TORZA-556869 format. One record per residue (C-alpha): residue in three letters; y, x, z negated. Coordinates in steps of 0.05 Angstrom, whole numbers, padded with zeros to 5 digits, always signed. Layout:
<selums>
alaYXZ;...
</selums>
This chain:
<selums>
unk+01075-01426+00180;unk+01073-01409+00105;unk+01015-01444+00070;unk+01037-01490+00010;unk+00988-01490-00049;unk+00970-01555-00082;unk+00982-01536-00153;unk+00951-01599-00183;unk+00886-01588-00144;unk+00889-01511-00160;unk+00897-01524-00234;unk+00841-01574-00234;unk+00795-01523-00202;unk+00811-01473-00257;unk+00793-01525-00310;unk+00727-01541-00274;unk+00708-01467-00275;unk+00696-01472-00351;unk+00654-01536-00348;unk+00581-01525-00363;unk+00539-01565-00314;unk+00467-01553-00295;unk+00440-01576-00227;unk+00361-01573-00221;unk+00334-01591-00154;unk+00268-01626-00153;unk+00235-01571-00113;unk+00254-01521-00169;unk+00219-01565-00220;unk+00156-01571-00175;unk+00155-01495-00167;unk+00165-01483-00241;unk+00091-01467-00252;unk+00055-01406-00221;unk+00004-01420-00167;unk-00035-01355-00182;unk-00056-01350-00111;unk-00060-01274-00113;unk-00118-01242-00150;unk-00100-01199-00211;unk-00133-01175-00272;unk-00118-01205-00337;unk-00092-01272-00360;unk-00062-01314-00301;unk+00012-01328-00302;unk+00039-01394-00328;unk+00108-01393-00302;unk+00132-01378-00231;unk+00181-01324-00210;unk+00230-01382-00197;unk+00228-01402-00268;unk+00237-01330-00293;unk+00293-01318-00244;unk+00330-01384-00264;unk+00331-01367-00338;unk+00355-01295-00320;unk+00413-01325-00282;unk+00430-01366-00343;unk+00426-01306-00387;unk+00474-01262-00343;unk+00523-01320-00329;unk+00532-01337-00402;unk+00523-01267-00429;unk+00461-01286-00472;unk+00402-01250-00500;unk+00333-01265-00478;unk+00325-01310-00538;unk+00389-01343-00523;unk+00367-01357-00452;unk+00303-01389-00479;unk+00345-01436-00524;unk+00393-01456-00468;unk+00331-01472-00424;unk+00301-01516-00480;unk+00365-01555-00485;unk+00372-01565-00411;unk+00300-01590-00405;unk+00311-01635-00464;unk+00371-01667-00428;unk+00324-01676-00366;unk+00273-01710-00409;unk+00223-01653-00398;unk+00182-01623-00453;unk+00213-01557-00477;unk+00143-01524-00479;unk+00152-01512-00404;unk+00204-01461-00419;unk+00176-01389-00424;unk+00188-01352-00489;unk+00235-01293-00491;unk+00180-01240-00493;unk+00151-01268-00426;unk+00221-01269-00394;unk+00230-01194-00412;unk+00161-01172-00388;unk+00162-01211-00323;unk+00233-01187-00305;unk+00206-01116-00297;unk+00169-01135-00232;unk+00213-01193-00209;unk+00234-01188-00135;unk+00306-01219-00132;unk+00331-01234-00062;unk+00405-01242-00049;unk+00427-01310-00026;unk+00475-01299+00033;unk+00506-01350+00079;unk+00476-01348+00151;unk+00516-01304+00197;unk+00527-01313+00272;unk+00533-01251+00314;unk+00548-01179+00290;unk+00585-01168+00225;unk+00621-01113+00190;unk+00599-01082+00122;unk+00633-01041+00068;unk+00598-00997+00019;unk+00617-00968-00046;unk+00587-00953-00115;unk+00611-00962-00189;unk+00584-00940-00258;unk+00555-00987-00309;unk+00545-00963-00381;unk+00476-00961-00414;unk+00494-00933-00482;unk+00547-00888-00513;unk+00618-00892-00540;unk+00673-00930-00512;unk+00735-00902-00478;unk+00776-00894-00542;unk+00719-00854-00577;unk+00712-00808-00517;unk+00787-00796-00512;unk+00790-00782-00586;unk+00729-00741-00599;unk+00702-00723-00530;unk+00636-00741-00494;unk+00573-00741-00533;unk+00502-00724-00506;unk+00477-00795-00512;unk+00530-00824-00466;unk+00499-00843-00398;unk+00506-00895-00345;unk+00476-00924-00279;unk+00503-00928-00210;unk+00508-00995-00176;unk+00512-00989-00101;unk+00540-01048-00065;unk+00547-01068+00009;unk+00588-01129+00025;unk+00605-01169+00087;unk+00676-01157+00105;unk+00690-01226+00126;unk+00655-01269+00073;unk+00659-01217+00020;unk+00588-01233-00001;unk+00542-01178-00024;unk+00487-01167+00029;unk+00451-01110-00004;unk+00453-01077-00071;unk+00415-01020-00106;unk+00416-00992-00177;unk+00401-00917-00189;unk+00413-00864-00240;unk+00478-00829-00243;unk+00454-00765-00209;unk+00438-00801-00144;unk+00482-00783-00087;unk+00522-00844-00059;unk+00506-00826+00013;unk+00429-00822+00003;unk+00427-00897-00014;unk+00460-00920+00051;unk+00395-00922+00093;unk+00361-00967+00041;unk+00422-01014+00038;unk+00424-01021+00113;unk+00349-01037+00116;unk+00362-01097+00072;unk+00417-01126+00117;unk+00395-01187+00157;unk+00428-01188+00227;unk+00463-01137+00270;unk+00517-01093+00233;unk+00574-01073+00276;unk+00614-01026+00233;unk+00605-00991+00166;unk+00665-00972+00123;unk+00665-00925+00063;unk+00703-00874+00028;unk+00702-00798+00035;unk+00639-00794-00008;unk+00601-00821+00052;unk+00623-00767+00101;unk+00554-00734+00106;unk+00505-00726+00158;unk+00451-00773+00128;unk+00500-00831+00135;unk+00520-00815+00207;unk+00448-00806+00225;unk+00428-00871+00192;unk+00483-00909+00229;unk+00467-00874+00294;unk+00395-00899+00292;unk+00418-00972+00281;unk+00476-00970+00333;unk+00529-00979+00278;unk+00600-00950+00283;unk+00619-00910+00219;unk+00690-00916+00196;unk+00693-00860+00143;unk+00752-00814+00128;unk+00735-00740+00138;unk+00739-00697+00075;unk+00796-00648+00069;unk+00753-00587+00087;unk+00719-00624+00147;unk+00712-00584+00210;unk+00693-00603+00282;unk+00622-00599+00294;unk+00576-00613+00356;unk+00554-00684+00361;unk+00481-00671+00358;unk+00484-00646+00286;unk+00513-00715+00264;unk+00474-00760+00310;unk+00505-00801+00365;unk+00560-00822+00319;unk+00586-00752+00311;unk+00641-00767+00362;unk+00673-00817+00315;unk+00677-00763+00261;unk+00706-00713+00309;unk+00758-00763+00331;unk+00777-00779+00257;unk+00787-00705+00246;unk+00831-00695+00306;unk+00873-00757+00294;unk+00882-00738+00220;unk+00905-00668+00238;unk+00953-00691+00293;unk+00980-00755+00264;unk+00962-00756+00191;unk+00910-00795+00152;unk+00953-00859+00149;unk+00955-00863+00227;unk+00881-00857+00231;unk+00870-00909+00177;unk+00918-00958+00213;unk+00880-00944+00279;unk+00811-00960+00254;unk+00833-01015+00203;unk+00804-00974+00147;unk+00845-01010+00092;unk+00793-01067+00095;unk+00752-01020+00051;unk+00791-01045-00009;unk+00754-01111-00006;unk+00693-01077-00038;unk+00737-01054-00095;unk+00755-01126-00109;unk+00680-01142-00110;unk+00668-01088-00162;unk+00724-01115-00203;unk+00694-01185-00201;unk+00626-01160-00222;unk+00654-01124-00283;unk+00704-01179-00299;unk+00650-01234-00299;unk+00591-01196-00326;unk+00620-01135-00362;unk+00614-01063-00348;unk+00552-01050-00392;unk+00478-01061-00379;unk+00441-01100-00436;unk+00370-01071-00417;unk+00347-01002-00434;unk+00288-00995-00385;unk+00304-00975-00313;unk+00260-01032-00282;unk+00296-01085-00323;unk+00364-01055-00307;unk+00351-01059-00232;unk+00333-01134-00239;unk+00393-01147-00285;unk+00440-01119-00233;unk+00408-01159-00176;unk+00413-01222-00214;unk+00487-01210-00229;unk+00501-01196-00156;unk+00462-01259-00135;unk+00502-01301-00186;unk+00567-01272-00155;unk+00543-01295-00088;unk+00527-01365-00113;unk+00597-01369-00143;unk+00626-01351-00075;unk+00583-01406-00042;unk+00606-01458-00093;unk+00679-01438-00081;unk+00671-01444-00004;unk+00641-01514-00014;unk+00700-01534-00057;unk+00657-01546-00119;unk+00698-01503-00162;
</selums>
């Protein structure tokens, strides 16, 4: 039966997406000040990591500077009837973000789940696309790589990592898998992940890799690729006998396109350029963006948007 969309409700949800509303839970306000339990040299912290992360979320969602995030925080506290002196200044936000540990908020999963991995580039500085096409690439043009692993069912990001543009995509897979809570059943990726390090990492965790073999791929003994080497040999044989489309249909490889949609959403909502120039701040910036995307997905699932 074809599902009929309620256009009045759908239009109202699109209007509500542009409404600016702040929800501050009482526990967030209670945890706003730092407890300073751990011993450290120097002046003790005034604001907690929760306070810094909250202002960073505001900064990324509304495309603000550090000073702009401080101003929005002051106005929000003014509406709450709280003194704006409890808002950290922009310099403190920038310095604390270097060492901030941002954990992704993911809905609880029951049983094994399937993940999809991919990477994309984020600009740091350099010319735009028109300038490159007109005059070529200059030496100062550079970017960072954002590696993302999503849950195929909920399309939420379960792990993310930011590296330099010289880092191989396959080498980041073990770190991404180590941040996944729960049992992963399958891992889908494009041909860039057809490497031994990926197959060995999935073999150690009992994960079935669904990765298309490269054009020059050859059959190899299973031990060289871990216990999952049989999946690679089967993909090579099926591709040679029936073609790549038959193998993709057999293993449902086309679900990998879901991670492309996630990359599009990240760049559409937050842009394709990083605002920070220091690598530590860039890693926190991308993690905050990914966490905000997960929060949007949670709100959409709860019919708040």
